[in-house]
Structure formats: structure tokens, C-alpha cells
C-alpha positions as CSV (number, residue, x, y, z in Angstrom):
1,X,-53.9,51.7,-25.5
2,X,-56.7,50.5,-23.3
3,X,-57.6,53.0,-20.5
4,X,-59.3,53.0,-17.2
5,X,-62.0,55.5,-16.5
6,X,-62.0,57.3,-13.1
7,X,-63.2,60.5,-11.5
8,X,-59.7,61.9,-11.9
9,X,-59.6,61.3,-15.6
10,X,-58.0,58.5,-17.7
11,X,-54.9,56.5,-16.8
12,X,-53.1,53.8,-18.8
13,X,-54.3,50.3,-17.7
14,X,-50.8,48.8,-18.2
15,X,-49.4,50.2,-15.0
16,X,-47.1,48.4,-12.6
17,X,-48.9,49.9,-9.6
18,X,-51.5,52.6,-8.8
19,X,-52.0,54.3,-5.5
20,X,-55.1,56.0,-4.2
21,X,-54.4,58.5,-1.5
22,X,-56.1,61.6,-0.1
23,X,-55.5,63.8,2.9
24,X,-58.2,65.6,4.9
25,X,-57.8,68.9,6.7
26,X,-59.0,68.8,10.3
27,X,-61.0,71.7,11.7
28,X,-58.5,72.3,14.6
29,X,-56.0,74.8,15.8
30,X,-53.2,72.8,14.1
31,X,-53.9,71.1,10.9
32,X,-54.5,67.3,11.1
33,X,-55.1,64.9,8.3
34,X,-56.7,61.5,7.7
35,X,-55.2,59.1,5.3
36,X,-57.1,56.8,2.9
37,X,-54.9,54.6,0.7
38,X,-55.3,51.8,-1.8
39,X,-52.4,50.2,-3.6
40,X,-53.3,48.3,-6.8
41,X,-51.2,45.9,-8.9
42,X,-50.8,45.7,-12.7
43,X,-54.1,43.8,-13.1
44,X,-55.9,46.6,-11.1
45,X,-56.4,44.4,-8.1
46,X,-56.0,45.9,-4.6
47,X,-53.1,44.5,-2.7
48,X,-53.2,47.0,0.2
49,X,-56.1,49.0,1.7
50,X,-55.6,51.3,4.6
51,X,-57.6,54.1,6.3
52,X,-56.7,55.8,9.5
53,X,-56.0,59.0,11.4
54,X,-52.5,59.4,12.9
55,X,-50.0,61.8,14.3
56,X,-46.5,61.6,15.8
57,X,-45.3,62.7,19.3
58,X,-41.5,63.1,19.3
59,X,-39.4,63.8,22.4
60,X,-35.9,65.3,21.6
61,X,-33.0,66.7,23.7
62,X,-32.2,70.4,23.4
63,X,-28.9,72.2,23.4
64,X,-29.5,73.0,27.1
65,X,-29.7,69.3,28.0
66,X,-33.5,69.4,28.5
67,X,-36.2,67.4,26.8
68,X,-39.0,68.9,24.7
69,X,-42.0,67.3,23.0
70,X,-43.2,68.1,19.5
71,X,-46.2,66.9,17.6
72,X,-45.9,66.0,13.8
73,X,-48.7,65.3,11.3
74,X,-48.7,64.7,7.6
75,X,-49.0,68.0,5.7
76,X,-51.3,68.6,2.8
77,X,-48.7,67.9,0.2
78,X,-46.7,64.6,0.4
79,X,-44.6,62.5,-1.9
80,X,-45.1,58.8,-2.2
81,X,-42.4,57.3,-4.4
82,X,-41.7,53.7,-3.6
83,X,-45.2,52.5,-2.9
84,X,-45.9,49.2,-4.6
85,X,-47.6,45.9,-4.5
86,X,-45.7,42.7,-3.6
87,X,-42.8,41.5,-5.6
88,X,-40.3,38.6,-5.3
89,X,-38.7,40.1,-2.2
90,X,-41.4,41.7,-0.1
91,X,-45.1,42.3,0.2
92,X,-47.1,45.6,-0.3
93,X,-45.3,48.8,0.7
94,X,-46.8,52.2,1.3
95,X,-44.1,55.0,1.3
96,X,-44.7,58.6,2.2
97,X,-42.2,61.5,2.1
98,X,-43.0,64.9,3.5
99,X,-41.7,68.1,4.9
100,X,-38.0,68.7,5.4
101,X,-36.6,65.2,4.9
102,X,-39.2,63.3,6.9
103,X,-40.4,59.9,5.6
104,X,-42.8,57.2,6.8
105,X,-43.3,53.8,5.2
106,X,-45.0,50.5,6.2
107,X,-44.1,47.2,4.5
108,X,-46.0,44.0,5.0
109,X,-44.9,40.4,5.3
110,X,-46.9,37.2,5.7
111,X,-46.7,33.7,6.9
112,X,-49.0,30.8,6.0
113,X,-51.7,32.2,8.4
114,X,-50.9,35.8,9.3
115,X,-49.7,39.1,8.0
116,X,-48.0,42.1,9.8
117,X,-46.6,45.5,8.9
118,X,-43.2,46.9,9.8
119,X,-43.1,50.7,10.1
120,X,-39.9,52.7,9.4
121,X,-40.2,56.4,10.4
122,X,-37.4,58.8,9.7
123,X,-37.5,62.4,11.0
124,X,-35.0,65.2,10.4
125,X,-34.0,67.3,13.4
126,X,-32.5,69.8,11.0
127,X,-36.1,70.9,10.5
128,X,-35.9,74.1,12.6
129,X,-39.7,74.6,12.5
130,X,-40.2,71.4,14.5
131,X,-36.8,71.1,16.3
132,X,-35.5,74.6,16.7
133,X,-33.0,73.8,19.5
134,X,-32.3,70.1,18.9
135,X,-28.9,69.0,20.3
136,X,-28.5,66.2,17.8
137,X,-28.8,67.2,14.2
138,X,-29.6,64.9,11.3
139,X,-31.8,62.0,10.3
140,X,-33.1,59.7,13.0
141,X,-34.9,56.4,12.2
142,X,-37.1,54.3,14.4
143,X,-38.8,51.0,13.5
144,X,-41.7,49.1,15.0
145,X,-44.4,46.6,14.1
146,X,-47.9,47.6,13.3
147,X,-50.4,46.1,14.1
148,X,-48.6,45.1,17.3
149,X,-49.8,41.5,16.9
150,X,-49.9,39.5,13.7
151,X,-53.3,39.6,11.9
152,X,-55.0,36.5,10.4
153,X,-54.9,36.4,6.7
154,X,-58.1,37.2,4.9
155,X,-59.3,39.4,7.7
156,X,-59.6,43.2,8.0
157,X,-57.8,44.8,11.0
158,X,-60.1,47.3,12.8
159,X,-59.1,49.7,15.5
160,X,-61.5,52.6,16.2
161,X,-60.1,53.7,19.5
162,X,-56.7,55.4,19.8
163,X,-53.9,52.8,19.5
164,X,-50.3,53.8,19.8
165,X,-46.9,52.2,19.2
166,X,-43.7,53.5,20.8
167,X,-40.2,53.2,19.5
168,X,-37.3,55.2,20.7
169,X,-38.4,58.8,21.3
170,X,-41.4,58.5,19.0
171,X,-45.0,57.7,19.8
172,X,-47.3,57.1,16.8
173,X,-51.0,57.4,17.5
174,X,-53.5,55.7,15.3
175,X,-57.3,55.9,15.3
176,X,-60.2,54.7,13.1
177,X,-58.0,52.2,11.5
178,X,-59.3,49.9,8.7
179,X,-56.4,47.9,7.2
180,X,-55.8,44.8,5.2
181,X,-52.9,43.6,3.2
182,X,-52.7,40.6,0.8
183,X,-56.4,41.0,-0.1
184,X,-58.0,37.8,-1.5
185,X,-58.9,38.6,-5.2
186,X,-58.4,42.3,-4.4
187,X,-61.5,42.5,-2.2
188,X,-61.7,43.4,1.4
189,X,-62.6,40.4,3.6
190,X,-65.9,40.1,5.5
191,X,-64.0,38.8,8.5
192,X,-62.5,41.2,11.1
193,X,-59.7,41.3,13.6
194,X,-60.0,44.0,16.2
195,X,-57.2,45.6,18.2
196,X,-56.9,45.2,22.0
197,X,-58.3,48.7,22.6
198,X,-61.5,47.7,20.8
199,X,-62.0,44.7,23.1
200,X,-64.9,46.7,24.6
201,X,-67.7,46.9,22.1
202,X,-67.7,50.2,20.2
203,X,-69.2,51.3,16.9
204,X,-66.9,50.0,14.1
205,X,-65.9,52.3,11.2
206,X,-67.6,51.3,7.9
207,X,-65.6,48.9,5.8
208,X,-65.6,50.1,2.2
209,X,-66.7,47.7,-0.5
210,X,-64.0,47.1,-3.2
211,X,-65.6,44.1,-4.8
212,X,-67.4,46.1,-7.5
213,X,-65.6,46.8,-10.8
214,X,-67.1,50.3,-10.7
215,X,-65.4,51.5,-7.4
216,X,-67.7,54.5,-6.9
217,X,-67.0,54.7,-3.2
218,X,-63.3,55.3,-3.9
219,X,-63.0,57.0,-7.3
220,X,-65.8,59.5,-6.6
221,X,-63.9,60.8,-3.5
222,X,-60.3,60.3,-4.4
223,X,-58.0,60.6,-7.3
224,X,-55.7,57.9,-8.8
225,X,-52.0,58.7,-9.3
226,X,-49.6,56.9,-11.6
227,X,-46.7,56.3,-9.3
228,X,-44.3,56.2,-12.3
229,X,-45.0,59.8,-13.2
230,X,-46.1,61.5,-10.0
231,X,-45.0,65.1,-10.8
232,X,-46.9,65.2,-14.1
233,X,-50.0,63.6,-12.7
234,X,-50.2,66.0,-9.8
235,X,-49.9,69.0,-12.1
236,X,-52.6,67.7,-14.4
237,X,-55.1,66.7,-11.7
238,X,-54.7,69.7,-9.5
239,X,-58.1,71.2,-10.2
240,X,-59.8,67.8,-9.6
241,X,-58.0,67.4,-6.3
242,X,-59.7,70.4,-4.7
243,X,-63.2,69.5,-5.6
244,X,-62.7,65.8,-4.6
245,X,-61.2,66.7,-1.2
246,X,-64.2,68.9,-0.3
247,X,-66.5,65.9,-1.1
248,X,-64.4,63.6,1.1
249,X,-64.4,66.0,4.0
250,X,-68.2,66.3,3.9
251,X,-68.6,62.5,3.8
252,X,-66.2,62.0,6.7
253,X,-68.1,64.3,9.0
254,X,-71.3,62.4,8.6
255,X,-70.1,58.8,8.8
256,X,-67.4,58.6,11.6
257,X,-68.5,58.4,15.2
258,X,-66.5,59.6,18.2
259,X,-65.3,56.9,20.6
260,X,-65.5,59.1,23.7
261,X,-68.7,60.4,25.3
262,X,-69.0,64.2,25.7
263,X,-71.3,63.9,28.8
264,X,-70.3,65.6,31.9
265,X,-67.9,63.5,34.0
266,X,-67.9,63.1,37.8
267,X,-66.5,66.1,39.6
268,X,-63.5,64.2,41.1
269,X,-61.8,61.7,38.7
270,X,-60.4,58.4,40.0
271,X,-56.8,58.4,41.2
272,X,-54.4,56.3,39.2
273,X,-50.8,55.1,39.9
274,X,-48.3,55.4,37.1
275,X,-44.6,54.6,36.7
276,X,-41.8,54.8,34.2
277,X,-39.0,52.2,34.2
278,X,-35.3,52.4,33.3
279,X,-34.5,48.8,32.4
280,X,-36.2,47.0,35.3
281,X,-36.0,49.8,37.9
282,X,-38.7,52.4,38.4
283,X,-37.3,55.8,37.8
284,X,-40.4,57.9,37.8
285,X,-43.5,57.4,40.1
286,X,-46.8,59.3,40.1
287,X,-50.3,59.1,41.6
288,X,-53.0,61.5,40.5
289,X,-56.5,62.0,39.4
290,X,-56.8,64.0,36.2
291,X,-59.6,66.0,34.6
292,X,-58.9,67.6,31.2
293,X,-60.9,70.7,30.2
294,X,-60.5,71.3,26.4
295,X,-62.6,74.0,24.9
296,X,-65.0,73.9,27.8
297,X,-65.5,70.1,27.5
298,X,-64.4,68.3,30.7
299,X,-63.1,64.8,30.3
300,X,-61.8,62.5,33.1
301,X,-58.7,60.4,32.6
302,X,-59.7,56.8,33.5
303,X,-56.8,55.0,35.2
304,X,-58.2,51.6,34.1
305,X,-57.8,52.4,30.4
306,X,-54.7,54.6,30.8
307,X,-51.2,53.5,29.9
308,X,-48.0,55.2,31.1
309,X,-44.7,55.6,29.2
310,X,-41.8,58.0,29.1
311,X,-38.1,58.3,29.9
312,X,-35.8,59.3,32.7
313,X,-32.7,61.5,32.6
314,X,-30.4,63.2,35.1
315,X,-31.7,66.7,34.2
316,X,-35.1,66.0,32.5
317,X,-37.8,63.3,32.7
318,X,-41.0,62.7,30.7
319,X,-44.2,61.0,31.7
320,X,-46.7,60.2,28.9
321,X,-50.3,59.2,29.8
322,X,-52.5,57.8,27.1
323,X,-56.2,57.2,27.7
324,X,-58.1,56.1,24.5
325,X,-58.1,59.4,22.5
326,X,-56.3,61.6,25.0
327,X,-52.5,61.9,25.3
328,X,-51.0,64.0,28.1
329,X,-47.2,64.5,28.2
330,X,-45.6,66.0,31.4
331,X,-42.0,67.1,31.1
332,X,-40.0,67.7,34.3
333,X,-36.6,69.5,34.6
334,X,-34.0,70.4,37.2
335,X,-33.3,74.0,38.0
336,X,-29.7,75.2,37.5
337,X,-29.3,76.6,41.0
338,X,-27.0,75.8,43.9
339,X,-29.9,73.9,45.6
340,X,-31.1,71.5,43.0
341,X,-34.8,71.4,42.7
342,X,-37.1,69.7,40.1
343,X,-40.3,71.3,38.7
344,X,-42.9,70.7,36.0
345,X,-41.6,72.5,33.0
346,X,-44.0,71.6,30.1
347,X,-47.3,70.0,29.4
348,X,-48.5,68.8,25.9
349,X,-52.1,67.6,25.4
350,X,-53.5,65.8,22.3
351,X,-57.2,65.0,21.9
352,X,-58.1,62.9,18.9
353,X,-61.7,63.3,17.8
354,X,-62.8,61.9,14.4
355,X,-65.7,64.3,14.3
356,X,-64.2,67.6,15.5
357,X,-60.7,66.9,14.5
358,X,-57.5,66.5,16.4
359,X,-56.8,69.2,19.0
360,X,-53.4,70.2,20.5
361,X,-52.4,72.4,23.4
362,X,-48.9,72.9,24.8
363,X,-47.0,75.1,27.2
364,X,-43.2,74.8,27.8
365,X,-42.7,77.6,30.3
366,X,-44.3,76.3,33.5
367,X,-43.0,76.3,37.0
368,X,-45.4,74.0,38.9
369,X,-44.8,71.1,41.4
370,X,-41.4,72.3,42.7
371,X,-39.5,70.2,45.3
372,X,-35.9,69.2,46.1
373,X,-34.2,66.4,44.2
374,X,-34.5,63.2,46.1
375,X,-37.9,64.1,47.4
376,X,-41.5,64.0,46.1
377,X,-44.1,66.6,45.6
378,X,-47.6,66.1,47.1
379,X,-50.9,68.0,47.0
380,X,-54.1,66.4,48.1
381,X,-56.3,69.4,47.2
382,X,-57.4,70.3,43.7
383,X,-54.8,72.1,41.6
384,X,-55.4,73.7,38.2
385,X,-52.7,73.8,35.5
386,X,-53.6,76.3,32.8
387,X,-51.9,75.0,29.6
388,X,-53.6,77.5,27.2
389,X,-56.6,79.8,27.5
390,X,-58.8,77.0,26.1
391,X,-57.1,74.0,27.8
392,X,-56.5,73.3,31.5
393,X,-55.8,70.3,33.7
394,X,-57.4,69.8,37.1
395,X,-55.2,67.6,39.3
396,X,-56.4,65.7,42.4
397,X,-54.6,63.7,45.1
398,X,-51.2,64.3,43.4
399,X,-47.9,62.8,44.4
400,X,-45.0,62.9,42.0
401,X,-41.3,62.0,42.0
402,X,-39.7,62.3,38.5
403,X,-36.1,61.8,39.7
404,X,-34.1,59.5,42.1
405,X,-36.8,57.0,43.0
406,X,-35.4,54.5,45.4
407,X,-36.7,50.9,45.5
408,X,-39.9,51.8,43.7
409,X,-41.2,54.0,46.6
410,X,-41.8,57.6,47.1
411,X,-39.3,59.6,49.1
412,X,-40.3,62.1,51.8
413,X,-42.8,64.6,50.3
414,X,-42.9,68.4,50.1
415,X,-46.5,69.4,50.6
416,X,-48.2,72.1,48.6
417,X,-49.4,75.2,50.5
418,X,-53.0,74.1,50.0
419,X,-52.3,71.1,52.1
420,X,-50.1,72.7,54.7
421,X,-52.4,74.0,57.4
422,X,-49.5,74.8,59.7
423,X,-48.6,78.0,57.9
424,X,-52.0,79.3,59.0
425,X,-51.0,79.3,62.7
426,X,-48.4,82.1,62.5
427,X,-50.8,84.1,60.3
428,X,-53.6,83.8,62.9
429,X,-51.3,84.6,65.8
430,X,-49.9,87.6,63.9
431,X,-53.3,88.9,63.0
432,X,-54.4,88.5,66.7
433,X,-51.4,90.4,68.0
434,X,-51.9,93.1,65.4
435,X,-55.6,93.5,66.4
436,X,-54.6,93.6,70.1
437,X,-52.0,96.3,69.4
438,X,-54.5,98.4,67.5
439,X,-57.0,98.1,70.3
440,X,-54.4,99.3,72.9
441,X,-53.4,102.2,70.8
442,X,-57.0,103.3,70.2
443,X,-57.8,103.0,73.9
444,X,-54.7,105.0,74.8
445,X,-55.6,107.8,72.3
446,X,-59.1,108.1,73.6
447,X,-57.9,108.2,77.2
448,X,-55.5,111.0,76.5
449,X,-58.1,113.0,74.7
450,X,-60.6,112.8,77.6
451,X,-57.9,113.7,80.3
452,X,-56.5,116.8,78.6
453,X,-57.1,120.0,80.7
454,X,-59.1,122.9,79.2
455,X,-61.5,125.7,80.0
456,X,-64.9,124.8,81.5
457,X,-68.0,126.4,80.2
458,X,-69.8,128.7,82.7
């Protein structure tokens, strides 16, 4: 039988489909991985090429009727049964199964002029490592289009900046995307379609060349897997996988550029206004200036490039702010007391950096920004929220109302102590009275000492 030579060894040429896939480990607190895939048909022509960095932000309801946020990434070991090139029913499909019953797949369709992918993501809340206290147990599936808009045929879709799609309780974050389906003659097109986030000119990730028969740029850094015998192939190529992954990581660190400058930002960030809607009504309202400090690197949140999303509930609300490669999630809850008061319960921060890796920081045991239900919380002065020892948020000109917003307007505000100068008056008066009392007592004691009778010296 005729065979095809590759860095991974020899594979039969008469295959229905071949898939090229590798996962890179990020140098971060939590592991993060990049994905590079190439799906080939029986004639060894590429029908789908994709390269990107991604993670999932999932909000779920707990057994205590509160909402928590968890971040999910592809692990090092995945299963990819079901990936194939186009057939009589559908176009190219990339399918990935991982973890405790989680799966992600994207299938492509086309018209005469455009193509677009449909993502189906299923996560399993029985996975106690990710959802330890989930109220609803079982498989939950969300679907959404990606790219968000149809892409012209015979063009490569490019999106270097962070691009996200939201469906149900899931936000999928993509970065450094190079994607094309229905490749003409199996080769990547020279024409490009860029995402909305890349409308501002930024360095584009390099588009790999797949026109050469000797696909050195792929086979020297990845391994080819026969999708009809995945288990046996993984076992036989395990040794090759380790050495190839190291080569890929080294190449990635030298060719991908960061989309965010690391220069020192202005001291006070610009103030933005953000809202979350329930149907057509605003249910959460916020104004603030945000500066993130992650591992001693300050970064201002730019209101002009920040999008707000989230959800509102009776006992818990979520505000998600996404600015290019930064995602900040605020979770608010209502205290179970006789006097119902809301407060900031949790903060989750994700910073996607293609050079240094994806960084996460989270804290779900906070008690900031407390005020009565039906009112708002306000603080004009700088406040600092310590999320972790290496991550903090500096907040300026804050006003927030996560519950019971009426007519899209803030209700009466409860001011923070830093703003409320009136509390200083009783302190000053009390200190003055205490000083006066001490003065009187001292004078009285000295007077008695001098007036006491005694013997005079002769």
C-alpha cells in the first residue's frame, strides 16, 4: 500500500480523513492551550485549517441560589472522534471531546459566496472539579455562530485581538485566530477577512503556507492522526508527541506578538458606563474607571473598546466586562438577613497574552460595595479590590446598582466612607472635647498639688 511520509511516521494514504492537531501548554498559573488543526480529505487536500487560542467562561447557579463563574480550557489530552471533511450532508467538522463529558465541535456550511461555522458546546455539570455545587446536574448544550458574520469564500478569517461569542451562560473567548474552511485546492487563500476587533490595524498572525507538497511547517511541528484508529495511533506516536510539542512551543514564543502594550497607563483610567438588560429593560447599571494590576503590570480598561454583558436575578447578578484581551467578571449577591442588602461577592479576571500565556485570578469570598436593595453604591475616591496576592483592581468614580434598577436610572446612593466627610465632624468634636477635659483635669491636679499645706523650711 502506498504511504505518506511525515514527522510522525508513516500513515496509509487511502484514508477517509486525516486530522492534524496539537495543544500547547501555557506558562501560567492555570494551564492554557493553543489549538492548531488541519483536516484533510481522502486525496490529502486540506478542507479546514484553524489556529487559535481559546477558553470558556461559564456561569452556573449553585445549590444556594447564587451564581458562580468557572473558567474552562482544553486539557492536554483530548479525543476528536467525528472530525471529517465535507460530505453529502454538511461541510467540514472539527469535533473535540475532553474531560468529564465535555465536548466542543464546529461545523461549517457555505452559500455561493460565503461560509460560516456553527459551534455546539456541551458541558457536564456533574464534573465536580469545575461545578462542585451546581444546582442543575447533567449535560448542558449551547450553540452559536462563529465567526459572528459570514466570511467570503476563498478568504482567510483573521482575528488577532480577543473576540468572544456569548450563548446562554457561556462566553467563549478566541484570540490569534487564523481560520479557513472550503479551501480552494487545499491551499490557504492570499485574501483575508478580518474580524470587527481587528478593524484597528494590528500585527496579523502569520498565515501558514499549505501549498507545498512537503508541508514542513506543519509536519515538523505536529503529528498526523488517523481518525479511524485514534487509540492505536496515540499509543504508537506517544514518544514523538513529546518532542514535537517542545518544538512547537519554542516556535510559538518567537513568532506571536501581544496585542496590548505593556507601557505604564495613565494614573486614573477613563470612566465608562455599562449596563445589562433583561429583555429590553436595564436590570444592572454601573459607571466606573478600572485599572487592573496583574503580576505588577498595570493595565487600564478602556471604555471605548469594552463591551458589557451579564445576567440579572433576584438573589444574584453578574456583570462581565471584556476589553480586548482582558475579561473581568463581577458577581453580586443578596445577603440572607432581615434587612436585605447586596454586595460584591466574587471577581474573576482573565488576561489573554499570546506571549506570556493566559492568566487567571479569582476570589469568591468578597464583601465589598454593600448597600440596601433598591439603592445604589457610590464611591468617588479610589478603591482597591485585592483579588489574589498577584492581582488587584483599582476602581475610580464608582457607582453600581446590580438589582432593582428603575427606568434605567440609578436609585439613591449609599456613599462609601471615603466620600462621606460628614462622619469626620463628630470625630473632630469628640477629639476636641476629650482634649479639653484632659486639660481641665491636668490643671486641677496641678492646682491641688500647689495648694496643699505642709511644713516650711526655716
